[in-house]
DONULUM-393548 format. One record per residue: x negated, y, z of N, C-alpha, C in turn; residue in three letters. Coordinates in steps of 0.001 Angstrom, whole numbers. Example, Ala and Ser with C-alpha at 12.3 -4.5 7.8 and 13.67 -1.06 7.14 Angstrom:
% DONULUM-393548
site n_x:-13190, n_y:-5690, n_z:7800, ca_x:-12300, ca_y:-4500, ca_z:7800, c_x:-13200, c_y:-3300, c_z:7800, rogu:ala $
site n_x:-12850, n_y:-2250, n_z:7080, ca_x:-13670, ca_y:-1060, ca_z:7140, c_x:-12900, c_y:30, c_z:7870, rogu:ser $
% end
This chain:
% DONULUM-393548
site n_x:123597, n_y:-26295, n_z:-123607, ca_x:122377, ca_y:-26188, ca_z:-123036, c_x:122420, c_y:-25780, c_z:-121648, rogu:met $
site n_x:121913, n_y:-26623, n_z:-120455, ca_x:122232, ca_y:-26166, ca_z:-119193, c_x:121279, c_y:-25175, c_z:-118807, rogu:pro $
site n_x:121923, n_y:-24147, n_z:-117734, ca_x:121387, ca_y:-22934, ca_z:-117440, c_x:120886, c_y:-23230, c_z:-116049, rogu:val $
site n_x:119471, n_y:-22543, n_z:-115468, ca_x:119179, ca_y:-22723, ca_z:-114134, c_x:118189, c_y:-24009, c_z:-113843, rogu:gly $
site n_x:117570, n_y:-23807, n_z:-112582, ca_x:116700, ca_y:-24706, ca_z:-112506, c_x:117194, c_y:-26207, c_z:-112238, rogu:arg $
site n_x:116537, n_y:-27189, n_z:-112666, ca_x:116928, ca_y:-28689, ca_z:-112432, c_x:116930, c_y:-29257, c_z:-111337, rogu:pro $
site n_x:117971, n_y:-29988, n_z:-110695, ca_x:118134, ca_y:-30198, ca_z:-109317, c_x:116705, c_y:-31155, c_z:-108885, rogu:pro $
site n_x:116291, n_y:-30935, n_z:-107832, ca_x:114913, ca_y:-31346, ca_z:-107270, c_x:115080, c_y:-32827, c_z:-106896, rogu:lys $
site n_x:116471, n_y:-33171, n_z:-106394, ca_x:116982, ca_y:-34600, ca_z:-106419, c_x:117696, c_y:-35105, c_z:-107295, rogu:phe $
site n_x:117635, n_y:-36095, n_z:-108155, ca_x:118837, ca_y:-36360, ca_z:-108831, c_x:119370, c_y:-37750, c_z:-108455, rogu:lys $
site n_x:118576, n_y:-38549, n_z:-107528, ca_x:119152, ca_y:-39727, ca_z:-106897, c_x:119377, c_y:-39881, c_z:-105564, rogu:lys $
site n_x:120434, n_y:-40347, n_z:-104952, ca_x:120679, ca_y:-40231, ca_z:-103468, c_x:119610, c_y:-40964, c_z:-102675, rogu:leu $
site n_x:119393, n_y:-42021, n_z:-103428, ca_x:118074, ca_y:-43004, ca_z:-102525, c_x:116936, c_y:-41923, c_z:-102306, rogu:asn $
site n_x:116387, n_y:-41452, n_z:-103174, ca_x:115267, ca_y:-40495, ca_z:-103146, c_x:115458, c_y:-39332, c_z:-102217, rogu:val $
site n_x:116359, n_y:-38918, n_z:-102042, ca_x:117011, ca_y:-37613, ca_z:-101228, c_x:117142, c_y:-38379, c_z:-99841, rogu:phe $
site n_x:117753, n_y:-39478, n_z:-99698, ca_x:118056, ca_y:-39979, ca_z:-98264, c_x:116873, c_y:-40233, c_z:-97720, rogu:ser $
site n_x:115685, n_y:-41007, n_z:-98575, ca_x:114542, ca_y:-41428, ca_z:-98085, c_x:113668, c_y:-40226, c_z:-97371, rogu:arg $
site n_x:113667, n_y:-39159, n_z:-98447, ca_x:112807, ca_y:-37857, ca_z:-97815, c_x:113503, c_y:-37233, c_z:-96461, rogu:arg $
site n_x:115076, n_y:-37292, n_z:-96417, ca_x:115407, ca_y:-36814, ca_z:-95018, c_x:115032, c_y:-37670, c_z:-94049, rogu:val $
site n_x:115275, n_y:-38708, n_z:-94165, ca_x:114610, ca_y:-40061, ca_z:-93115, c_x:113392, c_y:-39768, c_z:-92577, rogu:asn $
site n_x:112261, n_y:-39385, n_z:-93857, ca_x:110937, ca_y:-39208, ca_z:-93377, c_x:110864, c_y:-37765, c_z:-92457, rogu:glu $
site n_x:111805, n_y:-36861, n_z:-92656, ca_x:111719, ca_y:-35751, ca_z:-91811, c_x:111858, c_y:-36034, c_z:-90364, rogu:tyr $
site n_x:112909, n_y:-36862, n_z:-90304, ca_x:113087, ca_y:-37215, ca_z:-88496, c_x:111924, c_y:-38233, c_z:-88168, rogu:phe $
site n_x:111506, n_y:-38963, n_z:-89348, ca_x:110202, ca_y:-39996, ca_z:-88637, c_x:109013, c_y:-39189, c_z:-88529, rogu:lys $
site n_x:108670, n_y:-38025, n_z:-89337, ca_x:107482, ca_y:-37332, ca_z:-89122, c_x:107208, c_y:-36009, c_z:-88695, rogu:thr $
site n_x:108129, n_y:-35229, n_z:-88787, ca_x:108240, ca_y:-33952, ca_z:-88184, c_x:108163, c_y:-33953, c_z:-86758, rogu:ala $
site n_x:107307, n_y:-32875, n_z:-86149, ca_x:107216, ca_y:-32728, ca_z:-85013, c_x:108412, c_y:-31835, c_z:-84411, rogu:gln $
site n_x:108916, n_y:-32274, n_z:-83104, ca_x:110182, ca_y:-31362, ca_z:-82567, c_x:109801, c_y:-29934, c_z:-82494, rogu:glu $
site n_x:110796, n_y:-29149, n_z:-82507, ca_x:112199, ca_y:-29308, ca_z:-82507, c_x:112403, c_y:-29521, c_z:-83845, rogu:pro $
site n_x:113645, n_y:-30167, n_z:-83992, ca_x:114094, ca_y:-30795, ca_z:-85472, c_x:114899, c_y:-29332, c_z:-85929, rogu:phe $
site n_x:114765, n_y:-28953, n_z:-86931, ca_x:115807, ca_y:-27560, ca_z:-87367, c_x:116315, c_y:-27778, c_z:-88616, rogu:thr $
site n_x:117280, n_y:-27004, n_z:-89157, ca_x:117705, ca_y:-27027, ca_z:-90318, c_x:116727, c_y:-26425, c_z:-91258, rogu:ile $
site n_x:116032, n_y:-25430, n_z:-90782, ca_x:114796, ca_y:-24519, ca_z:-91573, c_x:114037, c_y:-25622, c_z:-91981, rogu:ala $
site n_x:113331, n_y:-26335, n_z:-90798, ca_x:112359, ca_y:-27511, ca_z:-90876, c_x:112793, c_y:-28436, c_z:-91705, rogu:gly $
site n_x:114038, n_y:-29007, n_z:-91886, ca_x:114303, ca_y:-29975, ca_z:-92809, c_x:114348, c_y:-29087, c_z:-94321, rogu:leu $
site n_x:114784, n_y:-27976, n_z:-94550, ca_x:114790, ca_y:-27376, ca_z:-95909, c_x:113323, c_y:-27202, c_z:-96211, rogu:cys $
site n_x:112307, n_y:-26881, n_z:-95553, ca_x:111060, ca_y:-26913, ca_z:-95789, c_x:110341, c_y:-28097, c_z:-96220, rogu:leu $
site n_x:110619, n_y:-29062, n_z:-95434, ca_x:110180, ca_y:-30354, ca_z:-95813, c_x:110750, c_y:-31121, c_z:-97210, rogu:phe $
site n_x:111943, n_y:-30690, n_z:-97473, ca_x:112534, ca_y:-31068, ca_z:-98645, c_x:112217, c_y:-30177, c_z:-100036, rogu:leu $
site n_x:111721, n_y:-28871, n_z:-99610, ca_x:111372, ca_y:-28068, ca_z:-100486, c_x:112586, c_y:-27367, c_z:-101314, rogu:gly $
site n_x:113596, n_y:-27102, n_z:-100126, ca_x:114798, ca_y:-26411, ca_z:-100483, c_x:114962, c_y:-25200, c_z:-99836, rogu:leu $
site n_x:115934, n_y:-24167, n_z:-100264, ca_x:116307, ca_y:-23062, ca_z:-99457, c_x:117472, c_y:-23573, c_z:-98753, rogu:ser $
site n_x:118002, n_y:-22658, n_z:-97632, ca_x:119347, ca_y:-22981, ca_z:-97309, c_x:120301, c_y:-23156, c_z:-98317, rogu:tyr $
site n_x:120313, n_y:-22361, n_z:-99265, ca_x:121344, ca_y:-22465, ca_z:-100353, c_x:121314, c_y:-23824, c_z:-100948, rogu:glu $
site n_x:120133, n_y:-24169, n_z:-101003, ca_x:119800, ca_y:-25559, ca_z:-102057, c_x:120406, c_y:-26544, c_z:-101205, rogu:gly $
site n_x:120089, n_y:-26757, n_z:-99677, ca_x:120638, ca_y:-27672, ca_z:-99053, c_x:122327, c_y:-27570, c_z:-99189, rogu:leu $
site n_x:122695, n_y:-26321, n_z:-99070, ca_x:124425, ca_y:-26375, ca_z:-99003, c_x:124911, c_y:-26668, c_z:-100328, rogu:arg $
site n_x:124213, n_y:-26411, n_z:-101461, ca_x:124609, ca_y:-27207, ca_z:-102854, c_x:124540, c_y:-28882, c_z:-102565, rogu:glu $
site n_x:123501, n_y:-29393, n_z:-102159, ca_x:123544, ca_y:-30626, ca_z:-102011, c_x:124801, c_y:-31305, c_z:-101341, rogu:tyr $
site n_x:125046, n_y:-30451, n_z:-100213, ca_x:126032, ca_y:-30733, ca_z:-99228, c_x:127081, c_y:-30743, c_z:-99914, rogu:glu $
site n_x:127547, n_y:-29625, n_z:-101191, ca_x:128634, ca_y:-29620, ca_z:-101876, c_x:128940, c_y:-30775, c_z:-102613, rogu:ala $
site n_x:127986, n_y:-31433, n_z:-103121, ca_x:128021, ca_y:-32527, ca_z:-103953, c_x:128543, c_y:-33828, c_z:-103390, rogu:lys $
site n_x:129365, n_y:-34541, n_z:-103757, ca_x:130288, ca_y:-35507, ca_z:-103149, c_x:128988, c_y:-36834, c_z:-102850, rogu:glu $
site n_x:128188, n_y:-36917, n_z:-103693, ca_x:127163, ca_y:-38186, ca_z:-103434, c_x:126345, c_y:-37844, c_z:-102359, rogu:glu $
site n_x:125952, n_y:-36423, n_z:-102108, ca_x:124761, ca_y:-36127, ca_z:-101129, c_x:125427, c_y:-35807, c_z:-99872, rogu:phe $
site n_x:126612, n_y:-35324, n_z:-100014, ca_x:127315, ca_y:-34836, ca_z:-98769, c_x:127175, c_y:-35360, c_z:-97488, rogu:ser $
site n_x:127587, n_y:-36705, n_z:-97584, ca_x:127302, ca_y:-37471, ca_z:-96167, c_x:125893, c_y:-37786, c_z:-95672, rogu:ala $
site n_x:124936, n_y:-37783, n_z:-96590, ca_x:123469, ca_y:-37510, ca_z:-96122, c_x:123280, c_y:-36278, c_z:-95474, rogu:thr $
site n_x:123546, n_y:-35214, n_z:-96137, ca_x:123188, ca_y:-33771, ca_z:-95616, c_x:124013, c_y:-33670, c_z:-94168, rogu:val $
site n_x:125297, n_y:-34054, n_z:-93936, ca_x:126265, ca_y:-34033, ca_z:-93021, c_x:125462, c_y:-34812, c_z:-91926, rogu:lys $
site n_x:125239, n_y:-35807, n_z:-91862, ca_x:124354, ca_y:-36671, ca_z:-90810, c_x:123191, c_y:-36173, c_z:-90505, rogu:glu $
site n_x:122446, n_y:-35589, n_z:-91528, ca_x:121123, ca_y:-34648, ca_z:-90976, c_x:121645, c_y:-33796, c_z:-90062, rogu:ala $
site n_x:122323, n_y:-32823, n_z:-90435, ca_x:122846, ca_y:-31755, ca_z:-89751, c_x:123103, c_y:-32255, c_z:-88401, rogu:lys $
site n_x:123972, n_y:-33219, n_z:-88291, ca_x:124536, ca_y:-33744, ca_z:-87154, c_x:123256, c_y:-34214, c_z:-85990, rogu:leu $
site n_x:122397, n_y:-34944, n_z:-86485, ca_x:121202, ca_y:-35354, ca_z:-85874, c_x:120399, c_y:-34407, c_z:-85357, rogu:lys $
site n_x:120344, n_y:-33002, n_z:-86074, ca_x:119572, ca_y:-31807, ca_z:-85903, c_x:120439, c_y:-31147, c_z:-84783, rogu:ile $
site n_x:121658, n_y:-31172, n_z:-84646, ca_x:122636, ca_y:-30472, ca_z:-83595, c_x:122555, c_y:-31518, c_z:-82415, rogu:glu $
site n_x:122606, n_y:-32640, n_z:-82650, ca_x:122454, ca_y:-33603, ca_z:-81408, c_x:121238, c_y:-33513, c_z:-80616, rogu:asp $
site n_x:120013, n_y:-33146, n_z:-81528, ca_x:118819, ca_y:-33283, ca_z:-80962, c_x:118641, c_y:-31876, c_z:-80135, rogu:his $
site n_x:119218, n_y:-30733, n_z:-80615, ca_x:119266, ca_y:-29526, ca_z:-80146, c_x:120114, c_y:-29411, c_z:-78597, rogu:ile $
site n_x:121420, n_y:-30060, n_z:-78698, ca_x:122232, ca_y:-30042, ca_z:-77526, c_x:121500, c_y:-31058, c_z:-76393, rogu:asn $
site n_x:120943, n_y:-31863, n_z:-76847, ca_x:120363, ca_y:-32938, ca_z:-75709, c_x:119086, c_y:-32296, c_z:-75019, rogu:lys $
site n_x:118336, n_y:-31530, n_z:-75882, ca_x:117203, ca_y:-30948, ca_z:-75445, c_x:117637, c_y:-29596, c_z:-74372, rogu:lys $
site n_x:118739, n_y:-29008, n_z:-74680, ca_x:119151, ca_y:-28066, ca_z:-74010, c_x:119902, c_y:-28498, c_z:-72825, rogu:gly $
site n_x:120490, n_y:-29507, n_z:-72860, ca_x:121235, ca_y:-29944, ca_z:-71743, c_x:119997, c_y:-30593, c_z:-70598, rogu:leu $
site n_x:118965, n_y:-31034, n_z:-71025, ca_x:118037, ca_y:-31504, ca_z:-70070, c_x:116944, c_y:-30426, c_z:-69726, rogu:thr $
site n_x:117170, n_y:-29020, n_z:-70370, ca_x:116334, ca_y:-28029, ca_z:-69951, c_x:114858, c_y:-28161, c_z:-70783, rogu:gly $
site n_x:114819, n_y:-28822, n_z:-71873, ca_x:113549, ca_y:-28973, ca_z:-72498, c_x:113637, c_y:-27577, c_z:-73609, rogu:ala $
site n_x:114592, n_y:-27157, n_z:-73682, ca_x:114520, ca_y:-26013, ca_z:-74546, c_x:115180, c_y:-24825, c_z:-73892, rogu:tyr $
site n_x:114820, n_y:-23433, n_z:-74366, ca_x:115391, ca_y:-22507, ca_z:-73599, c_x:116825, c_y:-22303, c_z:-73933, rogu:asn $
site n_x:117515, n_y:-22099, n_z:-72821, ca_x:119271, ca_y:-22104, ca_z:-72938, c_x:119642, c_y:-21154, c_z:-73863, rogu:ser $
site n_x:119089, n_y:-20041, n_z:-73890, ca_x:119368, ca_y:-18856, ca_z:-74862, c_x:119445, c_y:-19234, c_z:-76167, rogu:asn $
site n_x:118342, n_y:-19595, n_z:-76401, ca_x:117890, ca_y:-20222, ca_z:-77766, c_x:118761, c_y:-21362, c_z:-78277, rogu:met $
site n_x:119041, n_y:-22216, n_z:-77436, ca_x:119997, ca_y:-23289, ca_z:-77762, c_x:121248, c_y:-22881, c_z:-78021, rogu:val $
site n_x:121838, n_y:-21759, n_z:-77103, ca_x:123256, ca_y:-21264, ca_z:-77277, c_x:123265, c_y:-20589, c_z:-78648, rogu:gln $
site n_x:122291, n_y:-19786, n_z:-79030, ca_x:122102, ca_y:-18950, ca_z:-80328, c_x:121954, c_y:-19789, c_z:-81285, rogu:phe $
site n_x:121339, n_y:-20903, n_z:-81261, ca_x:121365, ca_y:-21935, ca_z:-82372, c_x:122692, c_y:-22781, c_z:-82741, rogu:asn $
site n_x:123165, n_y:-23151, n_z:-81463, ca_x:124348, ca_y:-23902, ca_z:-81789, c_x:125760, c_y:-22949, c_z:-82403, rogu:leu $
site n_x:125744, n_y:-21896, n_z:-81794, ca_x:126766, ca_y:-20910, ca_z:-82266, c_x:126751, c_y:-20490, c_z:-83833, rogu:lys $
site n_x:125222, n_y:-20094, n_z:-84028, ca_x:125080, ca_y:-19744, ca_z:-85463, c_x:124957, c_y:-20621, c_z:-86681, rogu:asn $
site n_x:124483, n_y:-21942, n_z:-86090, ca_x:124179, ca_y:-22940, ca_z:-87429, c_x:125176, c_y:-24002, c_z:-87321, rogu:asn $
site n_x:125894, n_y:-24137, n_z:-86302, ca_x:126696, ca_y:-25258, ca_z:-86084, c_x:128170, c_y:-24918, c_z:-85628, rogu:phe $
site n_x:128653, n_y:-23887, n_z:-85579, ca_x:129864, ca_y:-23510, ca_z:-85507, c_x:130538, c_y:-23434, c_z:-83694, rogu:gly $
site n_x:129639, n_y:-23498, n_z:-83070, ca_x:130058, ca_y:-23673, ca_z:-81552, c_x:130335, c_y:-22301, c_z:-81223, rogu:trp $
site n_x:131319, n_y:-22441, n_z:-80361, ca_x:132120, ca_y:-20869, ca_z:-79860, c_x:132138, c_y:-21032, c_z:-78298, rogu:lys $
site n_x:132212, n_y:-19675, n_z:-77829, ca_x:132307, ca_y:-19691, ca_z:-76360, c_x:133935, c_y:-19779, c_z:-76182, rogu:asp $
site n_x:134708, n_y:-20468, n_z:-75203, ca_x:135823, ca_y:-20377, ca_z:-75232, c_x:136304, c_y:-19890, c_z:-73760, rogu:lys $
site n_x:137310, n_y:-18858, n_z:-73672, ca_x:137585, ca_y:-18438, ca_z:-72679, c_x:139119, c_y:-18769, c_z:-72542, rogu:gln $
site n_x:139823, n_y:-19202, n_z:-71414, ca_x:140890, ca_y:-19493, ca_z:-71378, c_x:141412, c_y:-18893, c_z:-69910, rogu:glu $
site n_x:142500, n_y:-18041, n_z:-70434, ca_x:143158, ca_y:-17381, ca_z:-69289, c_x:144519, c_y:-17770, c_z:-69102, rogu:ile $
site n_x:144928, n_y:-18210, n_z:-67836, ca_x:146145, ca_y:-18679, ca_z:-67637, c_x:147257, c_y:-17701, c_z:-66979, rogu:glu $
site n_x:148286, n_y:-17431, n_z:-67802, ca_x:149254, ca_y:-16296, ca_z:-67254, c_x:150410, c_y:-17127, c_z:-66778, rogu:his $
site n_x:150647, n_y:-17293, n_z:-65344, ca_x:151833, ca_y:-18028, ca_z:-65046, c_x:152204, c_y:-17052, c_z:-63913, rogu:ser $
site n_x:153515, n_y:-17525, n_z:-63443, ca_x:153803, ca_y:-16916, ca_z:-62313, c_x:154471, c_y:-15284, c_z:-62406, rogu:gly $
site n_x:155145, n_y:-14962, n_z:-61365, ca_x:155818, ca_y:-13495, ca_z:-61355, c_x:154545, c_y:-12641, c_z:-61148, rogu:asp $
site n_x:154563, n_y:-11556, n_z:-61658, ca_x:153601, ca_y:-10486, ca_z:-61625, c_x:154239, c_y:-9314, c_z:-60589, rogu:tyr $
site n_x:153623, n_y:-8892, n_z:-59680, ca_x:153944, ca_y:-8018, ca_z:-58901, c_x:152815, c_y:-6733, c_z:-58830, rogu:gln $
site n_x:153511, n_y:-5682, n_z:-59240, ca_x:152406, ca_y:-4455, ca_z:-59042, c_x:152997, c_y:-3367, c_z:-58054, rogu:ile $
site n_x:152040, n_y:-3433, n_z:-56998, ca_x:152083, ca_y:-2468, ca_z:-55867, c_x:151535, c_y:-1194, c_z:-56127, rogu:asn $
site n_x:152194, n_y:53, n_z:-56140, ca_x:151649, ca_y:1245, ca_z:-55797, c_x:151526, c_y:1718, c_z:-54614, rogu:phe $
site n_x:150513, n_y:2424, n_z:-54176, ca_x:150280, ca_y:2721, ca_z:-52894, c_x:150216, c_y:4390, c_z:-53000, rogu:ile $
site n_x:150679, n_y:4994, n_z:-52206, ca_x:150540, ca_y:6391, ca_z:-52253, c_x:149936, c_y:6942, c_z:-50919, rogu:arg $
site n_x:148971, n_y:7913, n_z:-51194, ca_x:148042, ca_y:8274, ca_z:-50164, c_x:148417, c_y:9731, c_z:-49740, rogu:lys $
% end
């Protein structure tokens, strides 16, 4: 006997149709939280669908659309840059990258006063 709640979406075509409806009917900004609410899922529920081979590509494409939307709005100044940065780092794995080049000879001069 199965344990736990039965899956909300059993067929990929129903799930995909609902995801597409989100992007057609929801008001901007598109967010992962908004997608979850529209689908009637928690974050964990969405992650569970992403882990299922059959549903994985649909979830990944939806997340990519949301990431692209936020990135473009941030680049055009339509959204607050701090919020865009926070969102992209925390929800999409973006990172600040700092490169420090160490080349050449180093010389340390001590001056006595």
